[in-house]
Phi, psi and omega in degrees: 000330187286140180222146172297131171090010176297134183276159178308322176296317182290319179298318176304307180299319176300322181288321175297319178294326175292309185300320175307313184296302187302312181300317186297316187284316184244357174100143176303310184298322181280332180298152176234159175289341175295322181293320184285326176294312179302317183295321177283348174076031175230176175277158180302314181297336179290327167311311181288347173298321183266327185231139188278343182204175175293320180298313175304321175290324176292318180306311179296320181298325181285330177296316182300317182295312180295317176298325173300314178296313182299317175307306177302312180291321176302318181297318177297312185300320180276350182246329188281144182283150182309322190289337178236020181297306182299316177308315182295319170302311178301313178298325183289320179292325178289332173290318172296320178293328175286323189267341188221044188305321178301331184287321178295320180286319175305314182299314178312308185291325182295339182288346183260349183279128188279340183300126188306310184298330179287322173302312179295318176303318181290326183291316185291317181302317184284326179291329173290323176288323179298313180300312177306314178293311179299316180299322178295318181295318183297311177299333176276356184072022184284125183304139171051070189287337174302301182297324179287333175284309173315306180302310179308310182292324180293316185288328179294328175289325178291327187289315176312306177303309181294329168293318184286341179247011173056056177237082186297337194282349177269353184292163177314135168254121179282140175279000000 
């Protein structure tokens, strides 16, 4: 992954990508910054040039994962017709889960981490997604948007579990 002449911004992105992979594969607590550095093909001290701690690295990895979902959902909100809005949200999420599976697995793990900064990042990310979907459902005139948003998010969480356990029969069924 390392390349001569890589900019600091690119190097930071490479480190976060490596951390997502390592944390998703072996878990945040078992993972070390040395393993992240090895995956990014850099030295461990170089990780600390960008991140003050393993926790700060996890926080940025979570931010990347939440932003990916928010950007995809914002695009759907801005382009999909009301009658296919939910289906297009589902399609967007399925594409993220297929292309960025480790980010979803990382979020699932982070739900169980008790450190308050991580809990706060998870609450904030989920709340932003909830608000985006709720507002889109309201603007689309979808009946009972609060309940539909809760159902949508719950089904998404079930799909995460189904993906992690390779139980495709629990995945979203399109109407």
